N, CA, C and O atoms as a GROMACS GRO file, in nm:
protein
  620
    1MET      N    1   0.086  -0.120   0.000
    1MET     CA    2   0.000   0.000   0.000
    1MET      C    3   0.089   0.123   0.000
    1MET      O    4   0.189   0.130   0.072
    2ASN      N    5   0.052   0.219  -0.081
    2ASN     CA    6   0.124   0.346  -0.080
    2ASN      C    7   0.078   0.429   0.038
    2ASN      O    8  -0.042   0.445   0.061
    3ASP      N    9   0.172   0.480   0.112
    3ASP     CA   10   0.139   0.573   0.218
    3ASP      C   11   0.235   0.692   0.210
    3ASP      O   12   0.326   0.693   0.126
    4ILE      N   13   0.214   0.788   0.293
    4ILE     CA   14   0.288   0.914   0.285
    4ILE      C   15   0.439   0.894   0.305
    4ILE      O   16   0.518   0.975   0.257
    5GLU      N   17   0.477   0.790   0.375
    5GLU     CA   18   0.619   0.765   0.395
    5GLU      C   19   0.688   0.716   0.268
    5GLU      O   20   0.811   0.712   0.263
    6SER      N   21   0.610   0.679   0.165
    6SER     CA   22   0.671   0.637   0.039
    6SER      C   23   0.707   0.756  -0.050
    6SER      O   24   0.773   0.739  -0.152
    7ILE      N   25   0.665   0.876  -0.011
    7ILE     CA   26   0.705   0.998  -0.082
    7ILE      C   27   0.847   1.032  -0.038
    7ILE      O   28   0.875   1.038   0.081
    8SER      N   29   0.936   1.052  -0.132
    8SER     CA   30   1.074   1.083  -0.095
    8SER      C   31   1.082   1.218  -0.026
    8SER      O   32   1.001   1.307  -0.051
    9ARG      N   33   1.180   1.233   0.060
    9ARG     CA   34   1.201   1.361   0.129
    9ARG      C   35   1.226   1.473   0.028
    9ARG      O   36   1.189   1.588   0.052
   10GLN      N   37   1.286   1.440  -0.082
   10GLN     CA   38   1.313   1.539  -0.187
   10GLN      C   39   1.184   1.594  -0.246
   10GLN      O   40   1.178   1.711  -0.286
   11ASN      N   41   1.079   1.512  -0.252
   11ASN     CA   42   0.953   1.554  -0.312
   11ASN      C   43   0.851   1.605  -0.211
   11ASN      O   44   0.752   1.666  -0.251
   12CYS      N   45   0.871   1.580  -0.082
   12CYS     CA   46   0.778   1.625   0.021
   12CYS      C   47   0.784   1.777   0.034
   12CYS      O   48   0.892   1.835   0.042
   13THR      N   49   0.668   1.841   0.035
   13THR     CA   50   0.662   1.986   0.050
   13THR      C   51   0.648   2.029   0.196
   13THR      O   52   0.661   2.147   0.227
   14GLY      N   53   0.621   1.934   0.285
   14GLY     CA   54   0.604   1.968   0.427
   14GLY      C   55   0.475   2.043   0.454
   14GLY      O   56   0.467   2.118   0.551
   15CYS      N   57   0.375   2.024   0.370
   15CYS     CA   58   0.250   2.100   0.384
   15CYS      C   59   0.163   2.054   0.501
   15CYS      O   60   0.075   2.128   0.545
   16MET      N   61   0.186   1.935   0.551
   16MET     CA   62   0.114   1.877   0.665
   16MET      C   63  -0.030   1.839   0.636
   16MET      O   64  -0.104   1.805   0.728
   17MET      N   65  -0.072   1.845   0.509
   17MET     CA   66  -0.210   1.811   0.477
   17MET      C   67  -0.241   1.666   0.512
   17MET      O   68  -0.352   1.634   0.554
   18CYS      N   69  -0.143   1.578   0.495
   18CYS     CA   70  -0.166   1.436   0.525
   18CYS      C   71  -0.208   1.419   0.671
   18CYS      O   72  -0.292   1.334   0.702
   19GLY      N   73  -0.150   1.497   0.760
   19GLY     CA   74  -0.185   1.490   0.901
   19GLY      C   75  -0.328   1.531   0.927
   19GLY      O   76  -0.397   1.471   1.010
   20ASP      N   77  -0.374   1.633   0.856
   20ASP     CA   78  -0.513   1.677   0.871
   20ASP      C   79  -0.611   1.575   0.813
   20ASP      O   80  -0.723   1.561   0.862
   21LEU      N   81  -0.569   1.503   0.708
   21LEU     CA   82  -0.656   1.406   0.643
   21LEU      C   83  -0.666   1.273   0.716
   21LEU      O   84  -0.764   1.200   0.699
   22CYS      N   85  -0.568   1.240   0.797
   22CYS     CA   86  -0.563   1.110   0.862
   22CYS      C   87  -0.678   1.095   0.962
   22CYS      O   88  -0.686   1.171   1.058
   23PRO      N   89  -0.767   0.998   0.940
   23PRO     CA   90  -0.880   0.982   1.031
   23PRO      C   91  -0.841   0.929   1.169
   23PRO      O   92  -0.921   0.936   1.262
   24LYS      N   93  -0.721   0.876   1.183
   24LYS     CA   94  -0.675   0.821   1.310
   24LYS      C   95  -0.566   0.906   1.376
   24LYS      O   96  -0.509   0.866   1.478
   25GLN      N   97  -0.537   1.022   1.318
   25GLN     CA   98  -0.432   1.111   1.369
   25GLN      C   99  -0.304   1.034   1.394
   25GLN      O  100  -0.240   1.047   1.498
   26ALA      N  101  -0.267   0.953   1.293
   26ALA     CA  102  -0.150   0.867   1.304
   26ALA      C  103  -0.024   0.931   1.246
   26ALA      O  104   0.081   0.868   1.244
   27ILE      N  105  -0.035   1.055   1.199
   27ILE     CA  106   0.080   1.119   1.134
   27ILE      C  107   0.126   1.238   1.218
   27ILE      O  108   0.048   1.325   1.253
   28SER      N  109   0.256   1.238   1.248
   28SER     CA  110   0.316   1.350   1.320
   28SER      C  111   0.426   1.411   1.234
   28SER      O  112   0.462   1.355   1.130
   29PHE      N  113   0.478   1.524   1.276
   29PHE     CA  114   0.575   1.599   1.197
   29PHE      C  115   0.694   1.646   1.280
   29PHE      O  116   0.707   1.765   1.308
   30PRO      N  117   0.779   1.554   1.318
   30PRO     CA  118   0.900   1.598   1.389
   30PRO      C  119   0.990   1.674   1.292
   30PRO      O  120   0.997   1.642   1.174
   31ILE      N  121   1.057   1.775   1.343
   31ILE     CA  122   1.148   1.853   1.258
   31ILE      C  123   1.277   1.775   1.239
   31ILE      O  124   1.337   1.727   1.335
   32SER      N  125   1.319   1.762   1.114
   32SER     CA  126   1.442   1.692   1.082
   32SER      C  127   1.561   1.773   1.134
   32SER      O  128   1.571   1.893   1.108
   33ARG      N  129   1.649   1.709   1.207
   33ARG     CA  130   1.769   1.777   1.255
   33ARG      C  131   1.864   1.808   1.140
   33ARG      O  132   1.943   1.902   1.148
   34ALA      N  133   1.855   1.729   1.033
   34ALA     CA  134   1.946   1.746   0.920
   34ALA      C  135   1.919   1.875   0.843
   34ALA      O  136   2.012   1.943   0.799
   35ASP      N  137   1.789   1.910   0.827
   35ASP     CA  138   1.758   2.027   0.744
   35ASP      C  139   1.648   2.117   0.800
   35ASP      O  140   1.599   2.205   0.729
   36SER      N  141   1.609   2.096   0.925
   36SER     CA  142   1.505   2.179   0.991
   36SER      C  143   1.376   2.183   0.912
   36SER      O  144   1.313   2.288   0.900
   37PHE      N  145   1.335   2.070   0.857
   37PHE     CA  146   1.215   2.061   0.775
   37PHE      C  147   1.122   1.959   0.837
   37PHE      O  148   1.167   1.860   0.893
   38TRP      N  149   0.990   1.983   0.828
   38TRP     CA  150   0.892   1.889   0.881
   38TRP      C  151   0.866   1.779   0.779
   38TRP      O  152   0.831   1.806   0.664
   39TYR      N  153   0.883   1.655   0.821
   39TYR     CA  154   0.850   1.540   0.738
   39TYR      C  155   0.749   1.454   0.811
   39TYR      O  156   0.758   1.440   0.933
   40PRO      N  157   0.654   1.396   0.739
   40PRO     CA  158   0.554   1.312   0.805
   40PRO      C  159   0.612   1.179   0.852
   40PRO      O  160   0.694   1.117   0.784
   41VAL      N  161   0.569   1.137   0.969
   41VAL     CA  162   0.605   1.007   1.025
   41VAL      C  163   0.475   0.941   1.070
   41VAL      O  164   0.394   1.002   1.139
   42ILE      N  165   0.456   0.817   1.028
   42ILE     CA  166   0.333   0.744   1.059
   42ILE      C  167   0.352   0.658   1.184
   42ILE      O  168   0.452   0.587   1.197
   43ASP      N  169   0.255   0.666   1.273
   43ASP     CA  170   0.248   0.574   1.386
   43ASP      C  171   0.172   0.453   1.333
   43ASP      O  172   0.049   0.455   1.324
   44HIS      N  173   0.244   0.348   1.297
   44HIS     CA  174   0.183   0.233   1.231
   44HIS      C  175   0.088   0.154   1.323
   44HIS      O  176   0.011   0.072   1.274
   45GLU      N  177   0.094   0.178   1.452
   45GLU     CA  178  -0.002   0.114   1.542
   45GLU      C  179  -0.140   0.180   1.531
   45GLU      O  180  -0.242   0.115   1.553
   46LYS      N  181  -0.143   0.309   1.497
   46LYS     CA  182  -0.270   0.380   1.480
   46LYS      C  183  -0.321   0.373   1.337
   46LYS      O  184  -0.442   0.377   1.314
   47CYS      N  185  -0.231   0.361   1.240
   47CYS     CA  186  -0.265   0.366   1.098
   47CYS      C  187  -0.356   0.251   1.058
   47CYS      O  188  -0.334   0.136   1.098
   48ILE      N  189  -0.461   0.282   0.979
   48ILE     CA  190  -0.555   0.180   0.931
   48ILE      C  191  -0.535   0.153   0.782
   48ILE      O  192  -0.617   0.085   0.720
   49ASN      N  193  -0.428   0.205   0.724
   49ASN     CA  194  -0.394   0.184   0.583
   49ASN      C  195  -0.506   0.226   0.488
   49ASN      O  196  -0.533   0.157   0.389
   50CYS      N  197  -0.570   0.339   0.517
   50CYS     CA  198  -0.678   0.387   0.431
   50CYS      C  199  -0.624   0.452   0.303
   50CYS      O  200  -0.695   0.461   0.203
   51GLY      N  201  -0.498   0.499   0.307
   51GLY     CA  202  -0.435   0.557   0.188
   51GLY      C  203  -0.469   0.702   0.162
   51GLY      O  204  -0.421   0.759   0.064
   52LYS      N  205  -0.551   0.764   0.247
   52LYS     CA  206  -0.590   0.904   0.224
   52LYS      C  207  -0.469   0.997   0.221
   52LYS      O  208  -0.466   1.093   0.143
   53CYS      N  209  -0.371   0.968   0.304
   53CYS     CA  210  -0.252   1.054   0.310
   53CYS      C  211  -0.179   1.057   0.176
   53CYS      O  212  -0.132   1.162   0.133
   54TYR      N  213  -0.170   0.943   0.111
   54TYR     CA  214  -0.098   0.934  -0.016
   54TYR      C  215  -0.184   0.985  -0.131
   54TYR      O  216  -0.135   1.057  -0.218
   55GLN      N  217  -0.311   0.948  -0.132
   55GLN     CA  218  -0.400   0.984  -0.243
   55GLN      C  219  -0.416   1.134  -0.262
   55GLN      O  220  -0.430   1.181  -0.375
   56ARG      N  221  -0.414   1.209  -0.153
   56ARG     CA  222  -0.437   1.354  -0.161
   56ARG      C  223  -0.310   1.437  -0.151
   56ARG      O  224  -0.315   1.560  -0.155
   57CYS      N  225  -0.195   1.371  -0.140
   57CYS     CA  226  -0.068   1.441  -0.124
   57CYS      C  227  -0.037   1.527  -0.247
   57CYS      O  228  -0.036   1.477  -0.359
   58PRO      N  229  -0.012   1.658  -0.227
   58PRO     CA  230   0.022   1.744  -0.340
   58PRO      C  231   0.146   1.696  -0.416
   58PRO      O  232   0.157   1.719  -0.536
   59SER      N  233   0.238   1.631  -0.347
   59SER     CA  234   0.359   1.583  -0.415
   59SER      C  235   0.326   1.478  -0.520
   59SER      O  236   0.388   1.477  -0.626
   60THR      N  237   0.228   1.391  -0.494
   60THR     CA  238   0.191   1.292  -0.594
   60THR      C  239   0.124   1.360  -0.712
   60THR      O  240   0.139   1.316  -0.826
   61LEU      N  241   0.049   1.466  -0.686
   61LEU     CA  242  -0.015   1.541  -0.794
   61LEU      C  243   0.087   1.617  -0.876
   61LEU      O  244   0.074   1.627  -0.998
   62ILE      N  245   0.189   1.673  -0.810
   62ILE     CA  246   0.294   1.746  -0.880
   62ILE      C  247   0.371   1.651  -0.971
   62ILE      O  248   0.399   1.685  -1.086
   63LEU      N  249   0.406   1.534  -0.921
   63LEU     CA  250   0.480   1.438  -1.002
   63LEU      C  251   0.398   1.395  -1.123
   63LEU      O  252   0.453   1.377  -1.231
   64ALA      N  253   0.266   1.378  -1.106
   64ALA     CA  254   0.180   1.340  -1.219
   64ALA      C  255   0.169   1.454  -1.320
   64ALA      O  256   0.162   1.430  -1.440
   65SER      N  257   0.167   1.580  -1.272
   65SER     CA  258   0.150   1.694  -1.362
   65SER      C  259   0.275   1.721  -1.446
   65SER      O  260   0.266   1.788  -1.548
   66GLU      N  261   0.390   1.670  -1.404
   66GLU     CA  262   0.511   1.691  -1.481
   66GLU      C  263   0.502   1.626  -1.619
   66GLU      O  264   0.578   1.661  -1.709
   67LYS      N  265   0.411   1.532  -1.634
   67LYS     CA  266   0.390   1.465  -1.762
   67LYS      C  267   0.285   1.537  -1.847
   67LYS      O  268   0.266   1.502  -1.963
   68ALA      N  269   0.218   1.635  -1.791
   68ALA     CA  270   0.110   1.705  -1.860
   68ALA      C  271   0.165   1.815  -1.952
   68ALA      O  272   0.282   1.852  -1.945
   69GLU      N  273   0.078   1.864  -2.037
   69GLU     CA  274   0.113   1.973  -2.127
   69GLU      C  275   0.132   2.102  -2.045
   69GLU      O  276   0.065   2.120  -1.944
   70PRO      N  277   0.222   2.190  -2.090
   70PRO     CA  278   0.241   2.318  -2.019
   70PRO      C  279   0.113   2.402  -2.022
   70PRO      O  280   0.034   2.392  -2.116
   71ILE      N  281   0.094   2.483  -1.918
   71ILE     CA  282  -0.023   2.570  -1.913
   71ILE      C  283   0.016   2.712  -1.953
   71ILE      O  284   0.133   2.749  -1.949
   72VAL      N  285  -0.082   2.788  -1.992
   72VAL     CA  286  -0.062   2.928  -2.028
   72VAL      C  287  -0.054   3.010  -1.900
   72VAL      O  288  -0.130   2.986  -1.806
   73CYS      N  289   0.037   3.105  -1.894
   73CYS     CA  290   0.053   3.190  -1.776
   73CYS      C  291   0.016   3.334  -1.808
   73CYS      O  292   0.034   3.380  -1.921
   74TYR      N  293  -0.035   3.404  -1.709
   74TYR     CA  294  -0.070   3.544  -1.723
   74TYR      C  295  -0.003   3.625  -1.612
   74TYR      O  296   0.034   3.568  -1.509
   75GLY      N  297   0.014   3.752  -1.632
   75GLY     CA  298   0.069   3.840  -1.531
   75GLY      C  299  -0.029   3.951  -1.498
   75GLY      O  300  -0.111   3.988  -1.582
   76ALA      N  301  -0.020   4.004  -1.376
   76ALA     CA  302  -0.108   4.113  -1.335
   76ALA      C  303  -0.042   4.187  -1.220
   76ALA      O  304   0.050   4.136  -1.155
   77LYS      N  305  -0.091   4.310  -1.194
   77LYS     CA  306  -0.045   4.386  -1.078
   77LYS      C  307  -0.158   4.477  -1.033
   77LYS      O  308  -0.249   4.508  -1.109
   78SER      N  309  -0.150   4.519  -0.909
   78SER     CA  310  -0.249   4.611  -0.853
   78SER      C  311  -0.229   4.749  -0.912
   78SER      O  312  -0.116   4.791  -0.939
   79ARG      N  313  -0.337   4.820  -0.932
   79ARG     CA  314  -0.327   4.960  -0.975
   79ARG      C  315  -0.304   5.053  -0.857
   79ARG      O  316  -0.269   5.169  -0.876
   80ASN      N  317  -0.324   5.002  -0.736
   80ASN     CA  318  -0.307   5.080  -0.614
   80ASN      C  319  -0.159   5.080  -0.576
   80ASN      O  320  -0.104   4.975  -0.542
   81GLU      N  321  -0.095   5.197  -0.580
   81GLU     CA  322   0.048   5.206  -0.554
   81GLU      C  323   0.084   5.164  -0.411
   81GLU      O  324   0.188   5.102  -0.390
   82GLU      N  325   0.000   5.197  -0.313
   82GLU     CA  326   0.028   5.159  -0.174
   82GLU      C  327   0.026   5.008  -0.159
   82GLU      O  328   0.114   4.951  -0.094
   83VAL      N  329  -0.071   4.943  -0.219
   83VAL     CA  330  -0.080   4.797  -0.214
   83VAL      C  331   0.042   4.735  -0.282
   83VAL      O  332   0.103   4.642  -0.229
   84ARG      N  333   0.076   4.788  -0.398
   84ARG     CA  334   0.192   4.735  -0.472
   84ARG      C  335   0.321   4.753  -0.394
   84ARG      O  336   0.405   4.663  -0.391
   85ALA      N  337   0.339   4.869  -0.332
   85ALA     CA  338   0.462   4.898  -0.257
   85ALA      C  339   0.478   4.807  -0.135
   85ALA      O  340   0.590   4.779  -0.093
   86ASN      N  341   0.366   4.762  -0.078
   86ASN     CA  342   0.371   4.677   0.041
   86ASN      C  343   0.351   4.529   0.010
   86ASN      O  344   0.322   4.449   0.099
   87SER      N  345   0.365   4.494  -0.115
   87SER     CA  346   0.349   4.356  -0.159
   87SER      C  347   0.477   4.310  -0.227
   87SER      O  348   0.560   4.392  -0.266
   88THR      N  349   0.491   4.180  -0.242
   88THR     CA  350   0.610   4.129  -0.309
   88THR      C  351   0.580   4.072  -0.447
   88THR      O  352   0.671   4.037  -0.521
   89SER      N  353   0.454   4.063  -0.482
   89SER     CA  354   0.420   4.005  -0.611
   89SER      C  355   0.324   4.094  -0.689
   89SER      O  356   0.234   4.045  -0.757
   90GLY      N  357   0.343   4.222  -0.678
   90GLY     CA  358   0.259   4.313  -0.755
   90GLY      C  359   0.125   4.345  -0.693
   90GLY      O  360   0.048   4.422  -0.751
   91GLY      N  361   0.094   4.289  -0.578
   91GLY     CA  362  -0.029   4.323  -0.507
   91GLY      C  363  -0.153   4.249  -0.554
   91GLY      O  364  -0.263   4.280  -0.508
   92VAL      N  365  -0.139   4.153  -0.643
   92VAL     CA  366  -0.257   4.083  -0.694
   92VAL      C  367  -0.326   4.005  -0.582
   92VAL      O  368  -0.449   4.004  -0.573
   93PHE      N  369  -0.247   3.940  -0.496
   93PHE     CA  370  -0.308   3.867  -0.384
   93PHE      C  371  -0.399   3.961  -0.304
   93PHE      O  372  -0.514   3.926  -0.275
   94SER      N  373  -0.348   4.078  -0.266
   94SER     CA  374  -0.425   4.171  -0.184
   94SER      C  375  -0.554   4.211  -0.253
   94SER      O  376  -0.660   4.212  -0.191
   95GLU      N  377  -0.546   4.244  -0.381
   95GLU     CA  378  -0.666   4.286  -0.454
   95GLU      C  379  -0.771   4.175  -0.457
   95GLU      O  380  -0.889   4.201  -0.434
   96LEU      N  381  -0.728   4.053  -0.486
   96LEU     CA  382  -0.822   3.941  -0.488
   96LEU      C  383  -0.878   3.914  -0.349
   96LEU      O  384  -0.997   3.887  -0.334
   97ALA      N  385  -0.792   3.923  -0.247
   97ALA     CA  386  -0.836   3.898  -0.110
   97ALA      C  387  -0.936   4.003  -0.064
   97ALA      O  388  -1.038   3.968  -0.003
   98TYR      N  389  -0.910   4.131  -0.091
   98TYR     CA  390  -1.004   4.237  -0.052
   98TYR      C  391  -1.140   4.214  -0.118
   98TYR      O  392  -1.244   4.231  -0.054
   99LYS      N  393  -1.139   4.178  -0.244
   99LYS     CA  394  -1.264   4.153  -0.317
   99LYS      C  395  -1.338   4.035  -0.254
   99LYS      O  396  -1.459   4.042  -0.229
  100TRP      N  397  -1.265   3.928  -0.229
  100TRP     CA  398  -1.326   3.808  -0.174
  100TRP      C  399  -1.384   3.834  -0.035
  100TRP      O  400  -1.498   3.794  -0.007
  101ILE      N  401  -1.308   3.900   0.052
  101ILE     CA  402  -1.355   3.931   0.186
  101ILE      C  403  -1.475   4.025   0.181
  101ILE      O  404  -1.568   4.012   0.260
  102GLY      N  405  -1.471   4.120   0.088
  102GLY     CA  406  -1.584   4.212   0.070
  102GLY      C  407  -1.713   4.141   0.033
  102GLY      O  408  -1.822   4.194   0.053
  103GLN      N  409  -1.700   4.020  -0.022
  103GLN     CA  410  -1.818   3.941  -0.059
  103GLN      C  411  -1.851   3.835   0.048
  103GLN      O  412  -1.929   3.743   0.024
  104GLY      N  413  -1.790   3.851   0.167
  104GLY     CA  414  -1.822   3.762   0.278
  104GLY      C  415  -1.732   3.640   0.290
  104GLY      O  416  -1.759   3.552   0.371
  105GLY      N  417  -1.627   3.635   0.211
  105GLY     CA  418  -1.536   3.521   0.217
  105GLY      C  419  -1.427   3.538   0.321
  105GLY      O  420  -1.423   3.638   0.392
  106VAL      N  421  -1.340   3.441   0.328
  106VAL     CA  422  -1.222   3.444   0.414
  106VAL      C  423  -1.101   3.410   0.329
  106VAL      O  424  -1.114   3.352   0.221
  107CYS      N  425  -0.983   3.448   0.376
  107CYS     CA  426  -0.859   3.418   0.305
  107CYS      C  427  -0.766   3.338   0.396
  107CYS      O  428  -0.760   3.362   0.517
  108VAL      N  429  -0.696   3.245   0.337
  108VAL     CA  430  -0.601   3.162   0.410
  108VAL      C  431  -0.462   3.189   0.355
  108VAL      O  432  -0.442   3.191   0.233
  109GLY      N  433  -0.366   3.210   0.444
  109GLY     CA  434  -0.231   3.234   0.399
  109GLY      C  435  -0.132   3.234   0.513
  109GLY      O  436  -0.168   3.212   0.629
  110ALA      N  437  -0.007   3.259   0.478
  110ALA     CA  438   0.101   3.256   0.576
  110ALA      C  439   0.124   3.395   0.636
  110ALA      O  440   0.119   3.496   0.566
  111GLU      N  441   0.149   3.396   0.766
  111GLU     CA  442   0.183   3.521   0.834
  111GLU      C  443   0.284   3.491   0.945
  111GLU      O  444   0.307   3.376   0.981
  112TYR      N  445   0.342   3.596   0.998
  112TYR     CA  446   0.440   3.583   1.105
  112TYR      C  447   0.373   3.597   1.241
  112TYR      O  448   0.279   3.674   1.256
  113ASP      N  449   0.422   3.521   1.341
  113ASP     CA  450   0.376   3.543   1.477
  113ASP      C  451   0.472   3.641   1.545
  113ASP      O  452   0.562   3.693   1.480
  114LEU      N  453   0.453   3.667   1.672
  114LEU     CA  454   0.537   3.765   1.744
  114LEU      C  455   0.683   3.722   1.753
  114LEU      O  456   0.770   3.806   1.775
  115ASN      N  457   0.710   3.593   1.738
  115ASN     CA  458   0.848   3.542   1.741
  115ASN      C  459   0.906   3.524   1.601
  115ASN      O  460   1.009   3.459   1.584
  116GLN      N  461   0.840   3.581   1.502
  116GLN     CA  462   0.882   3.574   1.362
  116GLN      C  463   0.880   3.432   1.305
  116GLN      O  464   0.951   3.402   1.209
  117ARG      N  465   0.798   3.345   1.364
  117ARG     CA  466   0.775   3.213   1.306
  117ARG      C  467   0.659   3.226   1.210
  117ARG      O  468   0.570   3.309   1.228
  118ILE      N  469   0.661   3.144   1.107
  118ILE     CA  470   0.558   3.152   1.003
  118ILE      C  471   0.454   3.043   1.028
  118ILE      O  472   0.488   2.927   1.051
  119PHE      N  473   0.328   3.082   1.022
  119PHE     CA  474   0.218   2.987   1.038
  119PHE      C  475   0.107   3.026   0.942
  119PHE      O  476   0.106   3.138   0.891
  120HIS      N  477   0.015   2.937   0.916
  120HIS     CA  478  -0.099   2.966   0.830
  120HIS      C  479  -0.219   3.008   0.915
  120HIS      O  480  -0.245   2.953   1.022
  121ALA      N  481  -0.291   3.107   0.865
  121ALA     CA  482  -0.405   3.162   0.939
  121ALA      C  483  -0.520   3.187   0.843
  121ALA      O  484  -0.502   3.196   0.721
  122ILE      N  485  -0.638   3.197   0.900
  122ILE     CA  486  -0.758   3.234   0.825
  122ILE      C  487  -0.792   3.376   0.864
  122ILE      O  488  -0.810   3.407   0.982
  123GLU      N  489  -0.800   3.464   0.766
  123GLU     CA  490  -0.827   3.605   0.792
  123GLU      C  491  -0.960   3.646   0.730
  123GLU      O  492  -1.001   3.594   0.626
  124LYS      N  493  -1.028   3.740   0.797
  124LYS     CA  494  -1.164   3.779   0.757
  124LYS      C  495  -1.180   3.928   0.731
  124LYS      O  496  -1.290   3.973   0.701
  125ASP      N  497  -1.070   4.006   0.741
  125ASP     CA  498  -1.083   4.150   0.722
  125ASP      C  499  -0.959   4.208   0.656
  125ASP      O  500  -0.860   4.138   0.635
  126ASP      N  501  -0.965   4.338   0.624
  126ASP     CA  502  -0.854   4.404   0.554
  126ASP      C  503  -0.724   4.400   0.634
  126ASP      O  504  -0.617   4.383   0.576
  127ALA      N  505  -0.733   4.416   0.765
  127ALA     CA  506  -0.612   4.412   0.849
  127ALA      C  507  -0.548   4.273   0.840
  127ALA      O  508  -0.425   4.262   0.838
  128GLY      N  509  -0.629   4.170   0.835
  128GLY     CA  510  -0.577   4.034   0.821
  128GLY      C  511  -0.508   4.013   0.688
  128GLY      O  512  -0.405   3.947   0.681
  129VAL      N  513  -0.565   4.070   0.582
  129VAL     CA  514  -0.503   4.059   0.449
  129VAL      C  515  -0.364   4.121   0.452
  129VAL      O  516  -0.271   4.065   0.394
  130LYS      N  517  -0.348   4.233   0.519
  130LYS     CA  518  -0.217   4.298   0.528
  130LYS      C  519  -0.115   4.207   0.597
  130LYS      O  520   0.002   4.209   0.561
  131ARG      N  521  -0.158   4.128   0.695
  131ARG     CA  522  -0.066   4.037   0.763
  131ARG      C  523  -0.025   3.921   0.673
  131ARG      O  524   0.082   3.862   0.691
  132LEU      N  525  -0.109   3.888   0.576
  132LEU     CA  526  -0.078   3.778   0.484
  132LEU      C  527   0.011   3.822   0.368
  132LEU      O  528   0.067   3.737   0.298
  133ARG      N  529   0.025   3.951   0.348
  133ARG     CA  530   0.109   4.002   0.238
  133ARG      C  531   0.254   3.962   0.259
  133ARG      O  532   0.295   3.919   0.366
  134GLN      N  533   0.330   3.979   0.155
  134GLN     CA  534   0.474   3.955   0.152
  134GLN      C  535   0.502   3.804   0.140
  134GLN      O  536   0.436   3.722   0.204
  135SER      N  537   0.598   3.773   0.060
  135SER     CA  538   0.642   3.634   0.046
  135SER      C  539   0.719   3.593   0.170
  135SER      O  540   0.792   3.673   0.228
  136LYS      N  541   0.703   3.470   0.210
  136LYS     CA  542   0.776   3.415   0.323
  136LYS      C  543   0.857   3.298   0.269
  136LYS      O  544   0.802   3.193   0.238
  137TYR      N  545   0.985   3.317   0.259
  137TYR     CA  546   1.070   3.216   0.196
  137TYR      C  547   1.123   3.117   0.299
  137TYR      O  548   1.244   3.096   0.311
  138ALA      N  549   1.032   3.056   0.372
  138ALA     CA  550   1.065   2.954   0.470
  138ALA      C  551   0.941   2.868   0.488
  138ALA      O  552   0.831   2.908   0.448
  139GLN      N  553   0.957   2.752   0.546
  139GLN     CA  554   0.846   2.662   0.567
  139GLN      C  555   0.750   2.720   0.670
  139GLN      O  556   0.791   2.776   0.772
  140SER      N  557   0.621   2.706   0.642
  140SER     CA  558   0.517   2.757   0.730
  140SER      C  559   0.451   2.641   0.804
  140SER      O  560   0.433   2.533   0.749
  141ASP      N  561   0.416   2.666   0.930
  141ASP     CA  562   0.343   2.565   1.007
  141ASP      C  563   0.198   2.566   0.962
  141ASP      O  564   0.123   2.660   0.991
  142THR      N  565   0.159   2.462   0.890
  142THR     CA  566   0.022   2.454   0.837
  142THR      C  567  -0.064   2.358   0.918
  142THR      O  568  -0.175   2.324   0.876
  143SER      N  569  -0.015   2.314   1.034
  143SER     CA  570  -0.092   2.216   1.111
  143SER      C  571  -0.232   2.269   1.140
  143SER      O  572  -0.251   2.382   1.184
  144GLN      N  573  -0.329   2.184   1.114
  144GLN     CA  574  -0.472   2.207   1.136
  144GLN      C  575  -0.535   2.307   1.038
  144GLN      O  576  -0.657   2.327   1.044
  145ILE      N  577  -0.459   2.371   0.949
  145ILE     CA  578  -0.519   2.473   0.863
  145ILE      C  579  -0.616   2.413   0.762
  145ILE      O  580  -0.714   2.478   0.726
  146TYR      N  581  -0.592   2.292   0.717
  146TYR     CA  582  -0.683   2.230   0.621
  146TYR      C  583  -0.816   2.197   0.687
  146TYR      O  584  -0.922   2.215   0.627
  147LEU      N  585  -0.811   2.149   0.810
  147LEU     CA  586  -0.935   2.122   0.883
  147LEU      C  587  -1.010   2.251   0.912
  147LEU      O  588  -1.132   2.257   0.898
  148ARG      N  589  -0.937   2.355   0.954
  148ARG     CA  590  -1.001   2.483   0.984
  148ARG      C  591  -1.058   2.546   0.857
  148ARG      O  592  -1.164   2.609   0.862
  149THR      N  593  -0.989   2.530   0.745
  149THR     CA  594  -1.038   2.584   0.617
  149THR      C  595  -1.166   2.510   0.576
  149THR      O  596  -1.264   2.573   0.534
  150LYS      N  597  -1.163   2.379   0.586
  150LYS     CA  598  -1.282   2.299   0.553
  150LYS      C  599  -1.401   2.343   0.637
  150LYS      O  600  -1.513   2.357   0.586
  151LYS      N  601  -1.377   2.365   0.766
  151LYS     CA  602  -1.484   2.410   0.855
  151LYS      C  603  -1.536   2.547   0.812
  151LYS      O  604  -1.657   2.571   0.812
  152ALA      N  605  -1.443   2.638   0.776
  152ALA     CA  606  -1.484   2.773   0.734
  152ALA      C  607  -1.566   2.767   0.604
  152ALA      O  608  -1.655   2.849   0.583
  153LEU      N  609  -1.536   2.671   0.518
  153LEU     CA  610  -1.608   2.658   0.391
  153LEU      C  611  -1.745   2.594   0.407
  153LEU      O  612  -1.831   2.613   0.322
  154THR      N  613  -1.766   2.520   0.515
  154THR     CA  614  -1.892   2.450   0.534
  154THR      C  615  -1.988   2.522   0.627
  154THR      O  616  -2.099   2.476   0.649
  155ILE      N  617  -1.946   2.633   0.682
  155ILE     CA  618  -2.034   2.708   0.775
  155ILE      C  619  -2.132   2.788   0.695
  155ILE      O  620  -2.216   2.858   0.753
   0.00000   0.00000   0.00000
């Protein structure tokens, strides 16, 4: 049976989605001492071999997409100079997020905590969007964000 441990460390993104999907909470994420990266580890006594961790893993989807035809790409930027100046990718994220939140939605993204650690959060207002701005070139703690996002989408 394929499980999340069959994904090579080179291909693992450390997104932690497998942990949120596991119905038995059999997956933990100790930080590797070798590279300070979170890798999934299965508690095989709890695991029921359902395969959900492997089936939904973004790494398996990425590897499959490498065989697909290239997609067309587009570029965009915010017309608002303040938004653009405080963004790292032209402000498109902020513009889309403001529009979405204005229509009653929520946005999920990475932000810094008071200790400058990166984690994923669900934001519901303009101030929250500002915290999600800027690229974070380090691994983010995404634990429980998929479950919290699913809950936010079903309310």
